[in-house]
Each structure stands twice: as C-alpha cells, then as structure tokens.
N, C-alpha and C positions, 0 to 999 in steps of 0.2 A: 390671236393672230396679230399681225403688225401692219403698220402703215407702209407706204411705198419705201422699199429699201431701208427698213428699220435698223438692220444691222447686217453685217456680212454673214453669209451662210457658208457652210463648208461645201469646198469644191464638190283630165277633166273635160276640157272643152272639145276634145276630139280623142278617139280611141288610139292607144299606142299598144299594139300587141307584140309581145316578144315571140320570136320564132320558136316553134316547138319541135323542130326536126333535129335529128341526130347530126353530129359532126361528120363531115366527109373526111376521108383519109388525108386530104391535102390541106384541111383547115388548120390554122394555128391552134395550139392548146387553148382551151377556154379560160385557163387560169395559169399564171406564170409567176414563179417566185423570182423576185428581182434582187435577190441577195447578191451584192457585188462580188462575193467570193466565187460565184459561178462563172465569172468572166476570166479570161486568160490575161494575165498582166501584160503580156507582150502584144496583145491585140490592139490595133490602132483604133481609138475611139471613133465611133461613127458620128457624123454631124447630127445635131438635134433635129434638123429638118427631116431626117430620114424617118423619125418616129411620128411626125405630124400627119394625121389622117386628113384633117381639114382645119383651116384657120381663116378667119374673116373678121373684118371690121364692119360694124353695123352702125347706122345712124337712123334714129327714129324707126327702128324695126326693120330696116332694109339693108341688105348687103351692099356695101359701098366699094370695098376692096378685098382682094384675096392676096395679101402679102406673101412673099416667098420665104421670109425669114422671121423668126420670133423677134429679133432685134428691130426689124422693120415695123412690127406691130407695136412693140413697146414704145418706140420713139414717136408714135402717133398718139400716145396717151400721156396726159389727158388731152382729149380733143374737144371738139365742139360739144355743147350740151346735147345729151341724147346719144352720145357715141360710146360704144363698148366693143370689146374684142371677145371672141370665143375661139379658143384653141383646143383642138382635140388630139391627144397623144395616145398611141396604142403601143403598149409594152415598151416604154422607153428604157434605156439602160440607166444605171445610177448616174453616170456622168452626164447624160442628156437631161435627166430630171434636175440635177443640181444646177445645170446651166439655165433651165427654165426658172428655177427658184431664184437664181441670181438676178434674172431680168425683172421678176415681179415681186421680189422681196418677200418670198414665202417663208414662213417660220420653219426652222430646221427640224423641229420635232415632228411637224406634219409631213415634211419631206421624207424623213427617215421612215415614217409609217408607210408612205407610198412606195418607198424603195423595197422594203422587206415584204410588203403585201400581206395577205392572209390576216387582215385585221377584222375585228368585230365591227358591225355597223355602229356608227356614232356620228355625233355632230359636236364640233369644237369651234370656239371663236378665238382668233388671235388678232386683237385690235379690230381693224375694219374688214378682215377677211374671214370667211367661213371655210371650214374644212369638213367635208361630209364623206363618210365611207358607206357604201351601199353594197349589198350582196344580192344581185339579181339571180334568178333561178329559172330553169326551164325543165320541163318533163320530157324525157326521151322515150318515145313510145316503144321502139323496138327493144331497147334494153330494159324498159320498165324501171327506170331510175331517174333520180333528180340530179341535174347538172348545175353546180353553183359557180358563179363568177364573182367578180369584184370590180367596183368602180370607185375611184377617188375623185372628188370634185372640190376644186378651190374656187371660191366665189368672192371676188373683190368688188369695190365700188364701180369699176369700169371694165372688169374682165371676168371671164370664166375659163378655167383651165381644167379639162377633164383628162384623167389618166385611167385608161381602160385596160383591164387585164383579161377580159373575156369577150366572147363573140356576142353575147347578149347583155343588155338590149342593144339593138342596132342604133347607135347614136346618129348615124347618117339619116335614119328615118325620123328621129326626133328633130334633128336640125331642119330637115326638109319640111316637116309639118309646121314648125315654128316660123320658118321663112315664108310659108304660105299664109301666115296669120300675123302680119306686121304689127297690128294693134297690140297683140299679146307680147310679141318680141320687144316692142318699144317700151315695155315696162321694165326692161333692164336685166341684169345678170340673175336676179332672183326668179325671173320668168323662165330662164333656162334651167335653173335648179328645179323649179316646179315641174317642168316638162320631163326631166329625167326621173324625178321621184314618181311621177304619174306613170311613166313607162315601166319602171321597176315594179311598182305595186300592181299595175295592170297585168304584168307578166306572171304574177303569183296565182292568178285564177286558174289557168290550165294546169298548173302544178297541183293545186288542191284537188282539181277534178281527177287528175291522174292518180294521185294517192288514194282518193276515195274509191276509184275503180279497183286498185290493187287490194284495198281492204275488203271490198265485196267479193273479189275472186278468192281471197284467202278464207273468208267465211265459208264459201262453197267447198273449198278443198278440205277444210276441217271436218265438215259433215261427211265428206266422202272417205275420210281416213287416209288421205294422201300422206305417205311417209316423208315427203320432202317439205311439207308445210312448215315445220318448225324452223328450218333454215330461212325460208322466205319471211316468216314472221320476224325473225331476228334482223334481217336486212331491212325490212320495211320500218321496223322500230328505229333503227339508226337514221334512216332517211327522214323520218318524222321529227326526230330530235334535231337533226341538222337544219331542217327547214324552220323549226321554231327558233333556233338560234339566229337564223338569218332575218326572220320577220319580227320577232318580239321587240328588238330595240327600236323599231320604226316609230312606235308610239312616243318614246322619249325624244326621238329626233324631231317629230312633228310638234311635240309640246315645246321643245327648245326654240323652234322657229317661231311659234306663236307667241312665246314669251318675249321675243324681241321685236314684235310688230310695231309697237309704239315707239320704243327707244330708237329703232333704226329706220323709222318712217316708211314701213312697207306699204305699198299702194293698196288701197282698200279693196279693189277688184282682185288683186293678186292674193290678198288675204283670204278671200272667199274660195279661190281655186285651191289654195294650200289646205284650207279646212276640209274641202271636198276630198282631197287625197287622204287626209287623216281619217275621215269617215270610212273610206274604202279600205284603209289599212286595218281598221278595227272590226270590220264585218267579215 
C-alpha cells in the first residue's frame, strides 16, 4: 500500500451478531460483481456520494462531522491529533471507486480487486495502508443454505474505507456500537477493522450451527433410506467446502496483523482485542 497520493491511479468487547434471516424480494443482491463491462457505456456516471451509506469524521472516538462529500472529508485530513474518517460505500460503480481511490491514494491493484469482487479473503499492505478482504456468511433457515457476501476494507493512518458487496454484516450496527464506545473508537482506524473482523467471525457461529443441524438431519434420512438424501449430501458438501474457503484464510489474516503489531505501533489494548478475534476464528 502507499502513502497519501503515492502515484496516480487509473480513472470482543460487545457481541456483533449477523442477521440470520433470508433476503426479502426487495433487498439488493447480497453479492454483486462490479465488473465495469456490466455498465452501459452511454450511461451517465452517478456521483460517488450516491454509493456512500455513511461517512463521518471522528475526533477522540466521537463523531464530529458528517460531511456531504468525499472531497470534504479528504480536505479535513490530516486533522488534529486523534482525528480519523470512516467512509462506508455500498456497491459503488467502478468509476465511483476510482474516484475514492484518487482521493485517498489507494493502490491500483487493491482497487482493481475491489472492482471485480469475488476475491478470496486476504490481507495485503501497500505502504501505510492495509487492504483486507473478508467473506461474511449467514445461514438461511428457510432455504437451508449458506449465503456468502464480501467486504473490502482499506485502512490508512487516518481513514477507513469500507466497500460492501453484501447485506451482512450490517456495518451500520458495527458503527453504532463503536460510536457507543468512544474509548475503543478512539484507538483509531485499526479499532474499526477489529470491530468488522469481530462481526464477521461472530456471524460464522450460526452458520456452523445451521450446517451441523443439516448434518444431523441427513444422518436421520440415511437411516430412513430416503432416496433424495444423496442429492442433499452433495449440496451440503459444496456448502461446507465454500464455508471452509471463506474461513480458512482468516488465520493468515490475523497472523499478518499480529506480525505488524510492533512495527506499526498497534495499541496494546487493541492487540488483545485482535488476539481475541483470532482465538474465536480458530475455535
């Protein structure tokens, strides 16, 4: 990752439970491919602000301003000590994401990943900025299947930019709980990353419970000689494999964060919170 505008880019402490309910017909798709080829070339680009779910400037863990534009936020940084920005984007277009990258000097390779989406969970460092990809999941009771999403998080010295492609986890809930705990939020951008990681990992618990319930039901169907059981075993096997692909990289992500604790001066209290997330991810 890079420092501010390094080069031009191309145009634990509280529970965070992911919702376990199925999507309503009017909900946006939980995952969205942002391939620029999906856009009509003649379509007028929408302003970046249209994809902003929430944006705020914080000082010492308290919301000070809610600017109406990304440029307004960027122009206030760097601010007074203890100041940071958190911008949440939901399914931005490629043009909108490149505009955000231009403002915050995001590395073009990370931006390309966020545009195409469908990335594996990972952590990468570009200079002073972290780029983290997470795959949240939720168990849909009625459909008896796992619904996977995707979140991209850019973490700089004074900002957090979240690019969400799915309905879960509800980052509005994450933000609300953090704002209710200014001491934690005052620890800076890494505190936001911690809270998002905690929400994603916490959301895996009901998924595991749902899959275990399916396994128990399948065992019963096998003993009953149900002719449909082979199909259900196949579908469940695919879901288990997909879930493992979403969760297995978390250990490498947490190890990568811990490896940078000393070098990047991570607050000692925040180190404990991040280790707690790592413990939950491995149990």
